C-alpha positions in Angstrom: -55.6 -34.6 61.4 -55.8 -36.7 58.2 -56.8 -40.2 58.6 -54.8 -41.4 55.6 -57.5 -43.8 54.7 -58.3 -44.2 50.9 -61.8 -43.1 49.8 -64.0 -43.4 46.8 -65.3 -40.2 45.1 -67.1 -39.5 41.8 -66.1 -36.5 39.8 -66.4 -34.9 36.3 -63.4 -34.4 34.1 -63.7 -32.5 30.9 -60.9 -33.0 28.5 -60.2 -33.1 24.6 -58.9 -36.1 22.9 -58.2 -36.8 19.2 -58.7 -40.4 18.3 -58.2 -42.0 14.8 -61.5 -43.7 13.3 -61.2 -47.4 12.5 -61.4 -46.6 8.8 -58.5 -44.2 8.9 -56.4 -47.1 10.2 -57.7 -49.4 7.5 -56.9 -46.7 4.9 -53.4 -46.4 6.2 -53.0 -50.3 6.0 -54.2 -50.1 2.4 -51.5 -47.6 1.6 -48.9 -49.7 3.3 -49.8 -53.1 1.6 -47.6 -54.3 -1.3 -49.3 -55.6 -4.4 -49.5 -59.3 -3.3 -51.0 -58.5 0.0 -53.5 -56.1 -1.4 -54.7 -58.9 -3.9 -55.3 -61.2 -1.1 -57.1 -58.5 1.0 -59.4 -57.7 -1.9 -60.3 -61.2 -2.6 -61.3 -61.8 1.0 -63.3 -58.7 0.8 -65.1 -60.0 -2.3 -66.1 -63.2 -0.3 -67.2 -61.2 2.8 -69.2 -58.4 1.4 -71.8 -59.4 -1.3 -72.2 -55.7 -2.1 -68.8 -56.0 -3.9 -68.6 -57.3 -7.4 -65.8 -57.6 -9.9 -65.5 -55.1 -12.8 -65.6 -56.9 -16.0 -62.8 -55.7 -18.6 -65.4 -54.0 -20.8 -67.1 -52.3 -17.8 -63.9 -50.5 -16.5 -64.2 -46.7 -16.7 -61.4 -44.7 -18.5 -60.9 -42.6 -15.4 -61.9 -44.3 -12.2 -61.5 -41.2 -10.0 -63.6 -38.9 -12.0 -66.4 -41.6 -12.9 -66.6 -43.1 -9.4 -69.8 -41.3 -8.2 -71.5 -41.8 -11.6 -70.7 -45.6 -11.5 -72.2 -45.9 -8.3 -75.3 -44.3 -9.1 -75.6 -46.3 -12.4 -75.0 -49.6 -10.5 -78.1 -48.8 -8.4 -80.4 -48.6 -11.5 -79.1 -51.6 -13.4 -81.3 -54.5 -14.0 -80.6 -57.3 -11.6 -81.1 -59.9 -14.5 -81.8 -63.6 -14.4 -79.5 -64.1 -11.2 -82.0 -62.2 -9.1 -84.8 -64.7 -10.2 -82.8 -67.7 -9.4 -81.8 -66.6 -5.7 -83.9 -65.2 -3.0 -81.5 -62.2 -2.3 -83.8 -60.7 0.4 -83.6 -63.9 2.4 -79.7 -63.8 2.0 -79.5 -60.3 3.2 -81.6 -61.1 6.4 -79.7 -64.3 7.1 -76.1 -62.7 7.4 -75.6 -63.4 3.7 -75.2 -67.2 4.4 -76.3 -68.9 1.1 -75.3 -72.4 1.9 -74.4 -75.0 -0.5 -71.5 -74.6 -3.1 -70.3 -71.0 -3.6 -70.3 -71.4 -7.4 -74.0 -71.8 -7.5 -74.5 -68.1 -6.6 -71.8 -66.8 -8.9 -69.3 -65.9 -6.1 -65.6 -65.9 -7.2 -63.3 -68.7 -6.0 -59.6 -68.0 -5.6 -56.9 -70.3 -5.1 -53.5 -69.2 -3.9 -50.7 -70.9 -5.7 -48.8 -73.5 -3.5 -45.2 -73.7 -4.3 -43.7 -77.1 -4.4 -41.4 -78.0 -1.5 -37.8 -77.4 -2.6 -35.3 -80.2 -1.8 -33.1 -79.4 1.1 -29.4 -80.1 1.4 -30.3 -82.9 4.0 -32.6 -84.6 1.8 -29.9 -84.6 -1.1 -27.4 -86.1 1.1 -29.9 -88.8 2.6 -30.8 -89.8 -1.0 -27.1 -90.4 -2.0 -26.5 -92.0 1.3 -29.4 -94.6 0.7 -28.0 -95.4 -2.7 -24.8 -97.0 -1.1 -25.0 -100.5 0.0 -24.5 -100.1 3.8 -25.0 -102.1 6.8 -27.2 -100.8 9.6 -24.3 -99.7 11.7 -22.7 -97.8 8.7 -26.1 -96.2 7.8 -26.5 -95.0 11.5 -23.2 -93.4 11.4 -23.8 -91.8 8.0 -27.2 -90.3 9.3 -25.5 -88.9 12.2 -22.9 -87.1 10.3 -25.5 -85.8 7.8 -27.6 -84.7 10.8 -24.6 -82.5 12.0 -24.0 -80.8 8.7 -25.1 -77.1 8.7 -26.9 -75.1 6.0 -23.5 -73.9 4.7 -22.5 -77.6 4.1 -19.9 -77.7 6.8 -19.7 -80.4 9.4 -20.7 -78.3 12.5 -19.3 -80.5 15.5 -16.0 -82.5 16.1 -15.8 -86.2 15.2 -15.1 -87.1 18.7 -18.7 -85.9 19.7 -20.2 -88.0 16.9 -18.4 -91.0 18.3 -19.7 -90.3 21.8 -23.2 -89.8 20.6 -23.2 -93.2 18.7 -21.6 -95.3 21.4 -19.5 -98.5 20.5 -18.4 -96.8 17.4 -14.7 -96.3 16.7 -13.4 -93.0 15.4 -11.9 -94.9 12.4 -15.5 -95.9 11.4 -16.7 -92.4 11.6 -13.6 -91.1 9.7 -14.3 -93.7 6.9 -17.9 -92.7 6.6 -17.1 -88.9 6.5 -14.8 -89.7 3.6 -17.5 -91.2 1.7 -20.0 -88.4 2.5 -17.4 -85.9 1.5 -17.6 -87.4 -2.0 -21.2 -86.6 -2.4 -22.7 -83.7 -4.2 -22.4 -80.8 -3.7 -18.6 -80.9 -4.0 -17.0 -79.9 -0.9 -19.9 -80.9 1.3 -19.2 -82.0 5.0 -15.9 -80.2 5.3 -14.7 -79.2 8.7 -13.3 -75.8 7.5 -12.8 -73.5 4.5 -9.5 -75.0 3.7 -10.7 -78.5 3.6 -13.9 -77.6 1.4 -11.5 -75.9 -1.1 -9.2 -79.0 -1.2 -12.2 -81.3 -1.7 -13.4 -79.2 -4.6 -10.0 -79.3 -6.2 -9.7 -83.0 -5.6 -13.0 -83.5 -7.4 -11.7 -81.4 -10.4 -8.7 -83.5 -10.7 -6.5 -80.7 -9.5 -4.4 -82.5 -6.8 -0.9 -81.7 -6.8 -1.6 -78.5 -8.7 -0.1 -75.1 -7.6 -3.6 -74.1 -6.3 -3.8 -77.2 -4.2 -0.4 -76.8 -2.8 -1.0 -73.1 -1.9 -4.2 -74.0 -0.1 -2.4 -76.8 1.9 0.8 -75.0 2.7 0.2 -71.2 2.7 -3.5 -70.6 3.2 -2.8 -67.4 5.3 -0.6 -66.0 2.6 -3.4 -66.8 0.1 -6.0 -64.9 2.2 -3.9 -61.8 2.4 -2.9 -62.0 -1.3 0.8 -62.0 -0.7 1.8 -62.8 -4.3 5.5 -62.1 -4.1 6.0 -64.2 -0.9 4.1 -67.1 -2.5 5.9 -66.8 -5.6 9.2 -67.1 -3.8 8.1 -70.0 -1.7 7.2 -72.1 -4.6 9.8 -70.8 -6.9 7.4 -69.6 -9.7 6.5 -66.3 -11.3 4.1 -63.9 -9.6 1.7 -64.3 -12.5 1.4 -68.0 -11.9 0.5 -67.4 -8.3 -2.1 -65.0 -9.5 -3.5 -67.6 -11.8 -3.6 -70.2 -9.2 -5.5 -67.7 -6.9 -7.9 -67.0 -9.7 -8.6 -70.7 -9.9 -9.2 -70.9 -6.2 -11.6 -67.9 -6.3 -14.0 -69.8 -8.6 -14.6 -72.5 -6.0 -17.6 -72.3 -3.8 -16.8 -71.3 -0.2 -20.2 -72.5 1.0 -21.4 -75.4 -1.0 -24.4 -76.1 1.0 -26.2 -72.9 0.2 -27.3 -73.9 -3.3 -29.7 -76.2 -1.5 -30.9 -73.6 1.3 -34.5 -74.0 2.1 -35.4 -70.6 0.8 -38.6 -70.2 -1.4 -38.1 -68.4 -4.5 -39.0 -64.6 -4.3 -40.8 -62.9 -7.0 -41.1 -59.1 -7.1 -44.2 -57.9 -8.9 -43.9 -54.0 -9.7 -46.7 -51.8 -8.4 -45.9 -49.1 -11.0 -44.5 -48.8 -14.5 -42.5 -45.9 -15.9 -42.3 -45.8 -19.8 -40.8 -43.3 -22.2 -43.6 -42.4 -24.8 -42.8 -39.8 -27.4 -39.9 -38.4 -25.5 -41.7 -38.2 -22.2 -41.8 -40.5 -19.2 -45.2 -41.9 -18.4 -46.2 -43.3 -15.1 -49.0 -46.0 -15.0 -50.1 -48.7 -12.5 -48.9 -52.3 -13.0 -51.6 -53.9 -11.0 -53.4 -55.6 -13.8 -53.7 -58.7 -11.6 -55.4 -56.7 -8.9 -59.3 -57.4 -8.7 -61.1 -54.1 -9.8 -64.3 -53.6 -7.6 -67.7 -52.2 -8.1 -71.0 -52.2 -6.3 -73.0 -55.3 -7.0 -76.2 -54.2 -9.0 -78.2 -57.3 -7.6 -77.6 -56.3 -4.0 -77.9 -52.8 -4.8 -81.4 -53.0 -6.1 -82.4 -55.3 -3.1 -81.0 -52.7 -0.5 -82.7 -49.8 -2.4 -86.1 -50.8 -0.8 -85.3 -50.7 2.9 -88.8 -50.3 4.0 -89.0 -54.1 3.6 -86.5 -54.8 6.3 -86.7 -54.5 10.0 -84.5 -52.1 11.9 -81.6 -54.7 12.5 -81.7 -55.5 8.9 -81.6 -51.9 7.7 -78.5 -51.3 10.0 -76.7 -54.3 8.8 -77.3 -53.6 5.0 -76.3 -49.9 5.6 -73.1 -51.0 7.2 -72.1 -53.5 4.5 -73.1 -51.0 1.7 -71.1 -48.2 3.1 -68.2 -50.5 3.7 -68.3 -51.6 0.1 -68.4 -47.9 -1.1 -65.7 -46.9 1.2 -63.2 -49.7 0.1 -63.7 -48.9 -3.6 -63.0 -45.3 -2.9 -60.0 -46.0 -0.7 -58.5 -48.3 -3.1 -58.8 -45.6 -6.0 -57.3 -42.9 -3.6 -54.4 -45.4 -3.0 -53.9 -45.7 -6.6 -53.9 -41.9 -7.3 -51.7 -41.3 -4.3 -49.1 -43.7 -5.6 -49.4 -42.1 -9.1 -48.6 -38.7 -7.6 -45.6 -39.8 -5.7 -44.1 -41.5 -8.6 -44.8 -38.8 -11.0 -42.9 -36.4 -8.8 -40.0 -38.9 -8.5 -39.8 -39.0 -12.3 -39.9 -35.3 -12.4 -37.1 -34.9 -9.7 -35.0 -37.8 -11.1 -35.2 -37.1 -14.7 -31.5 -37.2 -15.1 -31.4 -40.6 -13.7 -33.8 -42.1 -16.2 -31.9 -40.3 -19.0 -28.3 -40.9 -18.0 -28.1 -43.5 -15.1 -27.4 -43.9 -11.4 -24.6 -41.5 -11.4 -27.0 -38.6 -12.0 -29.4 -39.6 -9.0 -30.3 -36.5 -7.1 -30.9 -36.3 -3.4 -34.6 -36.7 -2.3 -36.3 -37.0 0.9 -39.8 -38.1 1.9 -40.3 -34.3 3.1 -39.8 -33.1 -0.4 -42.5 -35.3 -1.9 -44.9 -34.8 1.0 -44.7 -31.1 0.4 -45.1 -31.3 -3.4 -48.3 -33.7 -3.1 -49.6 -31.9 0.0 -49.7 -35.0 2.2 -48.0 -36.0 5.5 -44.5 -37.7 5.3 -46.0 -40.7 7.0 -48.4 -41.2 4.1 -45.4 -40.8 1.6 -43.5 -43.4 3.7 -46.4 -45.9 3.7 -46.9 -45.4 -0.3 -43.1 -46.1 -0.9 -42.5 -48.8 1.5 -42.2 -52.3 0.0 -43.4 -51.0 -3.5 -41.4 -51.5 -6.6 -41.5 -49.8 -10.1 -40.6 -51.2 -13.5 -38.5 -48.4 -15.3 -36.4 -48.5 -18.7 -33.3 -48.9 -16.5 -34.7 -51.9 -14.6 -36.8 -52.7 -11.6 -36.2 -50.6 -8.5 -37.9 -50.3 -4.9 -39.3 -46.9 -4.6 -37.0 -46.3 -1.5 -34.0 -46.5 -3.9 -34.8 -43.0 -5.2 -34.6 -41.5 -1.7 -31.3 -40.5 -0.1 -29.2 -37.6 1.0 -26.6 -36.2 -1.1 -23.6 -33.7 -2.0 -23.4 -30.4 -3.8 -21.0 -30.3 -6.7 -18.7 -27.2 -7.3 -21.2 -26.3 -10.2 -23.9 -26.0 -7.8 -25.7 -29.3 -8.7 -26.9 -31.9 -6.3 -25.8 -35.4 -6.3 -27.3 -38.3 -4.3 -25.0 -40.5 -2.1 -26.2 -43.5 -4.5 -24.7 -41.4 -7.4 -21.5 -41.0 -5.6 -21.2 -44.7 -4.8 -21.9 -45.5 -8.5 -18.9 -43.0 -9.5 -16.6 -44.9 -7.0 -17.8 -48.2 -8.6 -17.0 -47.0 -12.1 -13.6 -45.4 -11.1 -12.5 -49.1 -9.5 -13.9 -50.8 -12.6 -11.7 -48.5 -15.0 -8.5 -48.5 -12.9 -5.2 -50.3 -13.7 -5.3 -53.5 -11.9 -1.5 -53.4 -11.4 -1.8 -50.0 -9.8 -5.3 -49.9 -8.2 -6.5 -46.6 -7.0 -6.3 -45.8 -3.0 -9.1 -44.2 -1.1 -7.1 -41.0 -1.4 -6.8 -41.2 -5.2 -10.4 -42.0 -5.4 -11.3 -38.9 -3.3 -9.0 -36.8 -5.5 -10.8 -37.9 -8.7 -14.2 -37.3 -7.3 -13.2 -33.8 -6.1 -11.8 -33.1 -9.6 -15.3 -34.0 -10.8 -16.9 -31.4 -8.6 -17.9 -33.8 -5.7 -17.0 -32.5 -2.3 -16.4 -35.5 -0.2 -14.0 -36.7 2.5 -11.6 -39.7 2.2 -13.2 -41.5 5.1 -16.6 -41.3 3.4 -15.0 -42.8 0.4 -13.7 -45.7 2.4 -17.1 -46.3 4.1 -18.9 -46.2 0.6 -16.1 -48.7 -0.8 -16.8 -51.0 2.1 -20.5 -51.0 1.5 -20.0 -51.7 -2.2 -17.8 -54.8 -1.3 -14.7 -53.4 -2.9 -11.5 -54.5 -1.4 -8.7 -52.0 -0.5 -6.1 -51.1 -3.0 -3.4 -53.4 -1.6 -5.9 -56.4 -1.9 -7.1 -55.5 -5.3 -3.7 -55.2 -6.8 -2.7 -57.9 -9.5 0.7 -58.7 -10.9 
C-alpha cells in the first residue's frame, strides 16, 4: 500500500533546447531601433568601449560591407601616434578603462542631447493674463480655482456650483462674474461650458453678435449640426445660400480652443532612407549622415595585440571588449544593408506609385519582401517598424507601402490605400450640390475595374473622415 508521502529523488533528463544567444537579441534590437534611438545607442557604446572609434569623413570606405575585414586588419597595424605616448594605455586596459580626470583629456567624444525648451501650457497662459488684472485676494482665488478646472481642450470641466462649494463663503454671482472675465482671455472661446458657448464667445470676439451665424448657434444648434439647410432657411426667412454661408463662417471657428496650447513637445521625423530619381532610375540610399560611423581604435588595437603582457583576467577582458566592438561594427553594417535590400524591393514593387501616385500603390505583404530577400518575416517587420523614407512624393513610413488589395478586371493589383485615394479623388471632384452616394462611388470604382462592395466603400469613407452624401450636400 502506498504511503502517499512525498519523497526526493535525483535523476537524469536528456532533452534538446534551442536558445537565442544574447548577441542575437542585441542584433534584433538594432534592427528595430529608429534612427534617433540608434544614434543614442552608438554614442553610449563609444563611451563604454574604448576599442571603438569614430570614422573620420576622409577615412570612410566606399563600400563598408566589402571593405570591413580589410579595414579591421589595417587598423591593427596603424601607428598609434602621439596619443599613445601621452597616456599609459596598458594601465587603462588593466584598470577597467577608468582614465580619471576630464574625458576630453584623452580624446573621448562628448555628446550633448538637445534639451527642448518647455512650452507654455494653457494654464500658464491663463494665469499670466489673470495676474495682469488688478484683483483683490478674494477675486484672485476665484480666478485660480476656475482656471484650475479648465481642461486641455479649453472647456470648464465642472459646474459652477461645485466651484462655489470648494471656495466657501463665495457667492455664485462672484464666480459667474470672474468666469465672464476669464472667458474674455486668449485663446478666444476659453473656459466655455459646452461647444455652443465656445462658438458664441468666438463670434462675440469677432464682433458678430446678432449675425445670422450667431442666431443659428443660439436658437437652432441641433439643426446646424445635422445640416438641415431648408429648415433653417424657413425658420429665419432667408435663402438657403445665406444659411450655407453662415454655416461656413461657423465652421471656421475653433471647437477646442485650448488644444493650441496643449503640452505636447514638437515631434520631428528623421528619415532613415532616401529614394531619389537619378537618370530615370530610382536610387535607394541611407539618410543616416548624423549617425556615428564606427571603426576599431588603432591605439587600443596595438596595445591589445601583445596579450602576452597581460594576466589571464586581463586577456579575457580585452578579448571580450575587442570582440564586442568588432561585432557591433558588423551588426550596424548588416542593419544598413538589410534596410537597403528591403527598400530596394519596395521601390521595385511600387514603381507605379513613385511614377504616378498613391492611386497606383500595389498590394504588398511582409511575406513578399521576406521571400525576396531570403529573410524571416519578423526581420522585415523589425526593419520597417518606426522607419521613414524620404521620396520624391514626400516622407512616408515604410509601413505605408504594406497593405492588402484588390484585383481589377484587367488583372492588375491595387492596394487598399490606392482604393482610398480613388474614393478621395471622386469626392473632391463631385458636384457639391449633388454629392455621390456610397452606391454611386461603388459604381464608379467598378466602372474603373475595381471589384469592391458598397459596405467597404462606406468603411473607407468613414476612415478618410468624409461625411455621408446627405451631410456633404451644399445648396
